[in-house]
C-alpha positions as CSV (number, residue, x, y, z in Angstrom):
1,M,100.4,99.7,125.2
2,G,102.6,97.3,127.2
3,L,102.3,99.5,130.3
4,W,98.5,99.6,130.0
5,R,98.3,95.9,129.6
6,A,100.4,95.4,132.7
7,N,98.3,97.8,134.7
8,A,95.1,96.0,133.6
9,S,96.5,92.6,134.4
10,A,97.7,93.8,137.8
11,A,94.3,95.3,138.6
12,V,92.5,92.1,137.8
13,R,94.9,90.0,139.8
14,S,94.7,92.3,142.8
15,G,90.9,92.2,142.7
16,L,91.1,88.4,143.1
17,V,94.1,88.1,145.4
18,V,93.1,90.6,148.1
19,P,89.8,88.9,149.0
20,L,91.5,85.5,148.9
21,L,94.2,86.7,151.2
22,E,91.8,88.0,153.8
23,I,89.8,84.7,153.6
24,A,93.0,82.7,154.0
25,V,94.1,84.7,157.0
26,L,90.7,84.4,158.7
27,A,90.4,80.7,158.0
28,A,93.9,79.8,159.3
29,G,93.4,82.1,162.3
30,G,90.0,80.4,163.0
31,F,91.5,76.9,163.1
32,M,94.4,78.2,165.3
33,L,91.8,79.9,167.6
34,A,89.8,76.7,167.9
35,A,93.0,74.7,168.7
36,G,94.0,77.2,171.4
37,D,97.1,78.3,169.6
38,L,95.8,81.9,169.0
39,T,93.9,84.3,171.1
40,V,90.9,86.4,170.0
41,G,93.1,89.6,170.1
42,E,95.8,88.0,168.0
43,L,93.2,86.8,165.5
44,Y,91.8,90.4,165.3
45,S,95.4,91.8,164.9
46,A,96.1,89.3,162.1
47,A,92.9,90.2,160.3
48,R,93.7,93.9,160.5
49,Y,97.3,93.3,159.3
50,A,95.8,91.5,156.3
51,V,93.6,94.5,155.5
52,L,96.5,96.8,156.0
53,G,98.7,94.8,153.6
54,A,95.9,94.7,151.0
55,S,95.5,98.4,151.2
56,L,99.1,98.8,150.0
57,S,97.9,97.7,146.6
58,T,96.4,101.2,146.2
59,A,99.9,102.5,146.1
60,L,100.5,100.6,142.9
61,G,98.0,102.9,141.2
62,H,100.0,105.9,142.2
63,I,103.2,104.2,141.0
64,G,101.5,103.3,137.7
65,G,100.4,107.0,137.3
66,L,104.0,108.1,137.9
67,A,105.3,105.7,135.3
68,R,102.7,106.9,132.8
69,A,103.6,110.5,133.5
70,R,107.3,109.8,133.0
71,A,106.5,108.0,129.7
72,A,104.4,110.9,128.5
73,A,107.1,113.4,129.4
74,G,109.5,111.3,127.4
75,R,107.3,111.3,124.3
76,V,106.7,115.1,124.7
77,A,110.5,115.6,124.8
78,E,110.8,113.6,121.6
79,V,108.5,116.0,119.9
80,F,110.4,119.1,121.2
81,D,113.7,117.5,120.0
82,L,112.4,117.3,116.4
83,P,114.2,119.9,114.2
84,P,111.8,122.6,112.8
85,V,110.9,122.1,109.2
86,R,112.5,124.8,107.0
87,Y,110.7,126.1,104.0
88,G,112.0,128.1,101.0
89,S,110.4,131.1,99.3
90,R,109.9,129.8,95.7
91,T,106.6,129.3,94.0
92,L,105.7,126.7,91.4
93,P,105.8,127.6,87.7
94,P,102.9,126.6,85.4
95,G,103.0,122.9,85.0
96,P,101.0,119.6,84.9
97,G,102.2,118.4,88.3
98,T,105.1,116.2,87.3
99,L,106.7,114.6,90.3
100,R,110.3,113.3,90.1
101,F,112.5,111.4,92.5
102,R,116.1,112.0,91.7
103,D,118.5,109.5,93.3
104,V,116.4,109.4,96.5
105,A,117.1,107.2,99.5
106,V,116.0,107.5,103.1
107,N,115.7,105.2,106.1
108,G,116.3,101.9,104.2
109,L,114.2,102.9,101.2
110,T,116.0,103.4,97.9
111,V,113.9,105.0,95.2
112,G,116.6,106.1,92.8
113,D,115.2,107.9,89.8
114,L,111.5,107.7,89.4
115,T,109.1,110.0,87.5
116,L,105.3,110.4,87.9
117,P,104.1,112.1,84.8
118,G,101.8,115.1,85.2
119,G,98.1,114.1,85.4
120,S,98.9,110.4,85.7
121,V,97.8,107.9,88.4
122,T,100.5,105.9,90.0
123,A,99.8,103.0,92.4
124,V,102.4,102.0,94.9
125,V,102.2,98.3,95.9
126,G,104.2,96.1,98.1
127,R,104.1,93.9,101.2
128,S,103.8,95.5,104.6
129,G,107.0,97.2,105.6
130,S,108.2,97.6,102.0
131,G,108.2,101.4,102.2
132,K,104.9,102.5,100.7
133,S,104.0,105.0,103.4
134,L,107.6,106.4,103.4
135,L,107.4,106.9,99.6
136,A,104.1,108.7,100.0
137,A,105.6,110.8,102.8
138,L,108.5,111.8,100.6
139,A,106.0,112.9,97.8
140,G,104.2,115.2,100.3
141,R,107.4,116.4,102.0
142,L,106.3,114.8,105.3
143,A,109.7,113.1,105.3
144,E,113.1,114.4,104.1
145,P,115.4,112.3,101.9
146,E,118.8,111.5,103.3
147,R,120.1,111.5,99.7
148,G,118.7,113.0,96.5
149,T,115.9,115.4,95.7
150,V,112.2,115.3,95.2
151,L,110.9,117.8,92.6
152,L,107.5,119.0,91.6
153,D,107.4,120.6,88.2
154,G,111.1,121.0,88.3
155,V,111.2,122.7,91.7
156,P,112.7,120.9,94.8
157,L,110.0,120.5,97.5
158,G,112.4,121.9,100.1
159,E,112.7,125.2,98.2
160,L,108.9,125.9,98.1
161,A,107.2,128.3,100.5
162,E,105.0,126.5,103.1
163,A,101.7,127.9,101.8
164,E,102.7,127.0,98.2
165,L,103.6,123.5,99.1
166,R,100.5,122.8,101.1
167,R,98.3,124.3,98.4
168,A,99.9,122.3,95.7
169,I,99.8,118.9,97.4
170,G,96.7,117.2,99.0
171,Y,97.5,114.4,101.4
172,A,95.0,111.8,102.8
173,F,96.0,109.5,105.7
174,E,94.7,106.3,107.0
175,R,93.7,108.0,110.3
176,P,93.2,111.7,109.4
177,A,93.3,114.4,112.1
178,L,90.4,116.7,111.4
179,V,91.2,120.4,112.1
180,G,88.6,123.2,112.2
181,E,85.4,124.2,113.9
182,T,83.0,122.6,111.5
183,I,82.9,119.8,108.9
184,G,83.2,122.3,106.2
185,D,86.3,123.8,107.9
186,A,87.8,120.4,108.1
187,I,87.5,119.9,104.4
188,A,88.7,123.4,103.4
189,P,90.0,125.4,106.4
190,E,91.2,128.3,104.3
191,P,88.5,131.0,104.3
192,E,89.6,132.5,101.0
193,P,89.0,130.8,97.7
194,V,92.0,129.5,95.8
195,P,92.3,131.5,92.6
196,E,92.8,128.5,90.3
197,F,89.4,127.2,91.2
198,A,86.5,128.7,89.3
199,E,84.0,127.8,92.0
200,P,83.6,129.6,95.3
201,P,84.9,127.8,98.4
202,G,81.4,126.4,99.3
203,R,81.1,124.8,95.9
204,R,84.6,123.4,96.1
205,V,83.9,121.8,99.5
206,V,80.7,120.1,98.2
207,E,82.4,118.8,95.0
208,A,85.3,117.4,97.0
209,A,82.9,115.7,99.5
210,R,81.0,114.2,96.6
211,A,84.2,112.8,95.1
212,A,85.1,111.3,98.4
213,C,81.5,109.9,98.9
214,A,81.1,112.0,102.0
215,D,78.4,114.4,100.8
216,V,75.5,112.1,101.6
217,F,76.3,111.4,105.2
218,V,77.4,115.0,105.9
219,R,74.0,116.3,104.7
220,R,72.3,114.0,107.2
221,L,73.9,115.8,110.1
222,P,71.8,118.3,111.9
223,L,73.6,121.4,110.4
224,G,75.2,119.7,107.4
225,Y,78.6,121.2,106.6
226,A,78.1,123.7,109.4
227,T,77.9,120.9,112.0
228,P,80.6,121.4,114.7
229,L,83.2,118.6,114.6
230,R,82.7,117.9,118.3
231,D,79.0,117.2,117.6
232,A,79.5,115.0,114.6
233,P,80.0,111.3,115.6
234,M,81.8,109.6,112.8
235,S,83.0,106.1,112.1
236,G,86.5,105.4,111.0
237,G,85.3,105.1,107.4
238,E,83.4,108.4,107.6
239,R,86.5,110.2,109.0
240,Q,88.6,108.8,106.2
241,R,86.1,110.1,103.7
242,I,86.3,113.6,105.2
243,G,90.1,113.3,105.0
244,L,89.8,112.3,101.4
245,A,87.6,115.3,100.7
246,R,90.1,117.6,102.3
247,A,92.8,116.3,100.0
248,F,90.6,116.6,96.9
249,A,89.7,120.2,97.9
250,Q,93.2,121.4,98.7
251,G,95.6,119.7,96.4
252,E,96.0,121.6,93.2
253,R,98.7,119.6,91.4
254,L,99.3,116.4,93.4
255,L,97.1,114.1,95.4
256,V,98.8,111.6,97.8
257,L,96.7,108.8,99.3
258,D,98.5,106.9,102.0
259,D,96.3,103.9,102.8
260,A,93.4,106.4,102.9
261,T,90.7,104.0,101.9
262,S,91.5,101.1,104.3
263,S,88.3,101.7,106.4
264,L,86.0,102.0,103.4
265,D,83.7,99.3,102.2
266,T,84.4,97.7,98.8
267,V,81.6,99.7,97.0
268,T,82.7,103.1,98.5
269,E,86.4,102.3,97.8
270,R,85.5,101.6,94.1
271,Q,83.6,104.8,93.9
272,V,86.5,106.8,95.3
273,G,88.8,105.0,93.0
274,R,86.8,106.0,90.0
275,A,86.8,109.6,91.2
276,L,90.6,109.4,91.4
277,T,91.1,108.0,87.9
278,S,88.7,110.5,86.3
279,D,89.8,113.6,88.1
280,P,88.5,116.6,86.1
281,L,91.3,118.8,87.2
282,G,94.0,116.5,85.8
283,R,96.1,116.3,88.9
284,T,98.9,113.8,89.4
285,R,97.8,111.1,91.8
286,L,100.0,108.8,94.0
287,V,98.0,106.0,95.7
288,A,99.2,103.3,98.1
289,A,97.2,100.3,96.6
290,H,96.2,97.1,98.5
291,R,93.7,95.8,96.0
292,P,94.5,94.6,92.5
293,A,91.5,96.6,91.1
294,T,93.1,99.8,92.4
295,A,96.4,99.0,90.7
296,A,94.6,98.0,87.5
297,R,93.0,101.4,87.2
298,A,96.4,103.2,87.5
299,D,98.5,104.4,84.6
300,Q,101.6,102.9,86.2
301,V,102.5,100.7,89.2
302,V,105.5,101.1,91.4
303,W,106.3,97.7,92.9
304,L,108.3,98.0,96.2
305,D,110.1,95.0,97.5
306,G,112.4,95.1,100.5
307,G,112.9,98.8,100.4
308,T,113.7,99.1,96.7
309,V,111.8,99.6,93.5
310,R,111.6,96.1,92.1
311,A,109.7,97.1,89.0
312,C,107.7,99.9,87.5
313,G,105.1,99.5,84.7
314,P,101.4,98.8,83.9
315,H,99.5,96.4,86.2
316,H,98.7,93.9,83.4
317,V,102.3,93.6,82.6
318,L,103.5,93.1,86.2
319,W,100.6,90.7,86.8
320,R,102.5,88.1,84.7
321,D,105.1,87.8,87.5
322,P,103.9,85.3,90.2
323,A,105.8,87.3,92.9
324,Y,103.8,90.4,92.0
325,R,100.5,88.4,92.2
326,A,101.6,87.1,95.6
327,V,101.6,90.7,96.9
328,F,97.8,90.7,96.6
329,Q,97.1,87.3,98.2
330,G,94.2,87.6,100.5
331,A,93.2,91.0,99.1
332,E,89.7,91.7,97.7
333,P,89.7,91.8,93.9
């Protein structure tokens, strides 16, 4: 971003400086020509040199392109240097979706021992930078703990097979990347029905979209759920709702919402919140909360402060602490 700002600033300045330079050369040369200090040929040469010097500014564009290419190559190299994620071969036993953090610590976040009972709703609150997104990433195994273990129904996440892990946990992001050919594919890209769901895949997609308040605007598209993603212009809030629907459709035991309602209006956010707290499948839910109403609907609240769990309990109990109330200052009720 700093490079782009520098390029934009340089382009604006060069657009002003180059004409001013030519005017200044011609004005000074004109006075010298009138005073007899300069010949017509010398004035012409000076004007051409000014144009030649101004044309060198085009080289800055090539230099900027080279700098961007080098920066892009560096970012690509960072991706290739990431170690591949290793998965196990275990499957989950029958269970309610109990998530447990056992002596977990990573990158400045210390969770210690924390349990999310099966079927419960847990809201994670804290100021910006307190570790809410990192805790959510640990729950979905998008981050690995440096110490300790994260278990789902007694099985460490690192020992689960990839398909089992992704089928068990639904994850919704602030800026979801939608994958698939159509809107329906983006919600449930697996062509085969999940055995635990009684409804066929089409019904599962629709029910998930309704829970995420996405069904209405999807049906307004020319082909509905069969509309290609490239032909479906969506706002940030609409993309978030599709991402939420994907999490609702795919997660069998655990739903993780990492700031996944930040672009929704207040009414839609409350509707999605009610769908979370009244999940008919009884899945465990972990929600990064920014509004007190969201925390109030949760069964328990995990309060992060400075990278540690400061307190854990019901919202109405934590609300008695002025420091807890200060976390929500400026947030909508």
